[in-house]
C-alpha positions in Angstrom: -4.7 -63.3 -9.9 -2.4 -61.9 -12.6 0.7 -60.3 -11.2 0.1 -57.0 -13.0 -3.3 -56.6 -11.4 -1.9 -57.2 -7.9 0.9 -54.7 -8.6 -1.6 -52.1 -9.8 -3.7 -52.4 -6.6 -0.6 -52.2 -4.4 0.5 -49.0 -6.3 -2.9 -47.4 -5.9 -2.9 -48.1 -2.2 0.5 -46.6 -1.8 -0.6 -43.4 -3.7 -3.6 -43.0 -1.5 -1.6 -43.5 1.7 1.0 -41.0 0.4 -1.7 -38.4 -0.4 -3.3 -38.9 3.0 -0.1 -38.2 4.7 0.5 -34.8 3.0 -0.6 -32.0 5.3 -3.2 -29.6 3.9 -1.8 -26.2 3.1 -2.3 -23.6 5.8 -5.0 -21.0 5.0 -3.5 -17.7 3.7 -4.3 -14.9 6.0 -6.3 -12.2 4.3 -4.5 -8.9 4.3 -6.5 -6.1 5.9 -7.2 -3.1 3.9 -5.2 0.1 4.7 -7.0 2.6 6.9 -9.2 5.2 5.1 -7.9 8.6 6.0 -10.0 10.2 3.3 -13.4 9.7 5.0 -13.3 13.1 6.5 -11.2 16.3 6.9 -9.0 16.5 10.0 -8.6 19.7 12.1 -5.4 20.2 14.1 -6.3 20.0 17.9 -3.7 22.7 18.7 -5.4 25.2 16.3 -6.6 27.5 19.0 -3.8 27.0 21.5 -1.0 28.5 19.4 0.4 25.3 17.8 2.5 23.7 20.5 4.0 20.4 19.6 3.3 17.5 21.9 6.4 16.0 23.5 7.3 12.3 23.2 8.7 10.7 26.3 12.4 10.0 26.0 13.0 12.4 23.2 15.4 15.4 23.4 13.6 18.6 24.4 11.5 20.7 22.1 11.8 24.4 21.9 9.5 26.2 24.4 8.5 29.8 25.1 11.0 32.1 26.8 9.4 32.6 30.2 10.6 36.3 30.1 8.2 36.8 27.2 5.0 34.9 27.8 3.0 33.7 24.8 -0.6 35.0 24.5 -2.6 33.4 21.6 -5.5 35.0 19.9 -9.0 35.0 21.5 -7.7 35.9 24.9 -8.5 38.9 27.1 -5.0 40.2 26.5 -2.9 41.5 23.7 -1.6 38.6 21.6 2.1 38.0 21.4 4.5 36.0 19.2 6.5 32.9 19.8 9.9 33.7 21.4 12.1 30.6 21.8 14.0 29.8 25.0 17.4 29.4 23.4 18.8 27.3 26.3 17.8 24.1 24.4 20.9 21.9 24.5 19.9 19.9 21.4 20.3 22.7 18.9 23.6 23.7 17.4 24.9 27.2 17.9 24.5 28.4 14.3 20.8 27.8 14.5 20.6 29.5 17.9 22.4 32.6 16.5 19.8 32.8 13.6 17.0 32.5 16.1 18.5 35.1 18.5 18.6 37.6 15.7 15.0 36.8 14.8 13.8 36.9 18.4 15.4 40.4 18.8 13.7 41.7 15.7 10.3 40.3 16.7 10.7 41.9 20.2 11.6 45.1 18.4 8.3 45.1 16.4 8.8 42.8 13.4 5.9 40.4 12.6 7.0 36.8 13.5 7.0 34.6 10.4 4.7 31.7 9.9 4.0 29.9 6.7 0.3 30.3 7.1 0.3 34.1 7.5 2.8 34.5 4.7 0.9 32.2 2.3 3.9 30.0 1.8 4.5 26.3 1.8 5.4 25.1 5.3 7.7 22.1 4.4 7.8 19.1 6.7 7.1 18.9 9.6 5.7 22.4 9.3 2.8 21.0 7.3 1.7 19.2 10.5 1.4 22.6 12.3 -1.2 24.0 10.0 -4.4 24.9 11.8 -7.7 26.7 11.6 -8.7 24.8 8.4 -8.6 21.0 8.1 -6.3 18.8 6.0 -7.7 16.2 3.6 -6.3 12.9 2.3 -7.0 11.6 -1.2 -5.9 7.9 -1.4 -5.1 5.7 -4.4 -3.2 2.4 -4.3 0.0 4.2 -5.6 -0.2 7.7 -4.1 -1.7 9.7 -1.3 -2.3 13.4 -1.8 -2.6 15.5 1.3 -4.2 19.0 1.0 -4.3 21.7 3.6 -7.5 23.5 2.8 -6.4 26.8 4.2 -4.8 27.8 0.9 -4.7 24.4 -0.9 -1.1 23.5 0.1 -0.4 20.1 -1.5 1.8 17.2 -0.5 2.3 14.0 -2.7 3.2 10.7 -1.0 4.2 8.0 -3.4 3.5 4.5 -2.0 5.8 1.4 -2.0 8.6 3.0 -3.9 12.2 3.9 -2.9 13.5 7.5 -2.8 15.1 8.8 -6.0 18.8 8.4 -6.4 19.2 12.2 -6.5 16.6 14.6 -5.1 16.6 18.3 -5.9 15.6 20.3 -2.7 12.1 21.7 -2.8 9.5 23.2 -0.4 7.9 19.8 0.4 10.8 17.6 -0.6 10.3 14.0 -1.8 7.9 11.9 0.3 7.6 8.1 -0.1 5.4 6.0 2.1 4.0 2.6 3.0 1.5 1.1 5.4 2.5 -0.8 8.4 -0.8 -2.3 9.5 -3.0 0.6 10.5 -0.2 3.2 10.3 0.8 5.2 7.3 4.6 5.8 7.4 5.9 8.7 5.4 9.6 9.3 4.8 10.6 12.8 3.5 14.0 14.1 2.3 15.1 16.8 -0.1 13.7 19.7 1.8 15.0 23.2 1.0 16.1 25.6 3.7 13.3 28.2 3.1 11.1 26.6 5.7 11.3 26.2 9.5 10.5 23.1 11.6 8.3 24.6 14.3 6.4 27.7 15.4 9.5 29.0 17.1 11.0 29.5 13.6 13.8 27.0 14.1 15.9 26.7 10.9 17.3 23.6 9.4 19.8 22.4 6.8 19.2 20.5 3.5 20.1 17.3 5.5 16.7 17.4 7.2 15.0 14.0 7.2 11.5 13.5 8.6 9.6 10.3 9.2 5.9 10.6 10.0 3.6 7.9 11.3 -0.1 8.7 10.8 -2.7 6.7 12.6 -6.4 6.9 13.2 -7.1 6.8 17.0 -10.0 7.1 19.5 -12.3 4.7 17.6 -12.1 6.8 14.5 -12.7 10.1 16.2 -9.1 11.3 16.0 -6.0 11.3 13.9 -2.4 11.3 15.4 0.9 11.9 13.7 4.2 11.1 15.4 7.2 12.4 13.6 11.0 11.9 13.9 13.2 14.8 12.9 16.9 14.2 12.0 19.3 16.9 10.8 22.9 16.4 12.0 23.9 19.9 10.9 21.2 21.5 13.1 20.4 19.1 16.0 22.8 17.1 18.2 20.3 14.2 18.3 17.1 13.3 16.4 13.9 14.3 18.2 10.3 13.2 18.3 7.0 15.1 18.5 3.3 14.6 18.0 0.3 16.3 16.7 -3.4 15.3 17.1 -6.4 16.1 14.9 -10.1 15.7 15.3 -12.7 15.0 12.6 -13.9 18.1 10.7 -17.2 17.2 9.0 -18.0 18.9 5.7 -16.5 19.4 2.3 -13.2 20.9 1.5 -13.7 24.6 0.8 -11.5 26.8 -1.4 -9.7 29.6 0.4 -7.4 32.1 -1.3 -4.6 33.2 0.9 -2.3 35.7 -0.8 -4.9 37.9 -2.3 -6.5 38.4 1.1 -3.4 39.6 2.8 -2.7 42.8 0.9 -2.8 46.2 2.7 -2.7 44.7 6.1 0.8 44.1 7.5 4.1 43.1 6.1 3.7 39.3 6.4 6.2 38.7 3.6 3.6 37.4 1.2 5.1 36.4 -2.2 4.1 38.9 -4.9 4.4 38.2 -8.7 5.8 41.6 -9.7 7.0 40.4 -13.1 5.7 38.0 -15.7 7.0 34.4 -15.8 7.2 34.4 -19.6 
């Protein structure tokens, strides 16, 4: 047998053995699609209970009602009352307690207690998570999620898989960026102005407010839950956590006008355009 033929057969055998010894590539795991929050509207579970936040175990305490002034929500066999915070909360700095003490005294003296909903104003974050009576809706695209509270079409924009801007000018809803971690939408918000409050006890905050929300569909699709972490070193001694829960609200998003329906009732502090913009 010619030498070159023998060498060719030997080389071919080596190639086959070498190929046989190379392990097959591991199958690439298919990435699961992000959860679809947009399949329905979601109504705040606390809507008819006055908007209490749900405590998270291990978190610093939330503000609660002053027991000397019990809270009575609407739809009870008693005169409704307003939220009056128990100012003994050890996690809140004194300047904020001073602001709240003045506000509490004015409310007890007859002033209408401020809420973003009754005043037809943006609620900020996490105030947006306190909206009730009408559902919120999610509109999802690969690059952005738009959240709309249908009560008076309050809108939040969450930009996906991008970093925060290098500089952020404070605004009502700040700058929100988000990403999915499995079945959870994580939303990071900074740049919030000081025109809003963080809860229904009218707790103020500084422009250092930083909120991280984690939205997740629960109860086999019947519910939605958001857990949020609130940090503001100028207002709180430690970051704190709270939750809100929602249930499905079947039906389309309806348009509801807020400001024009609040005239000639009470002094809710509704913004009024008393001069032209241009």
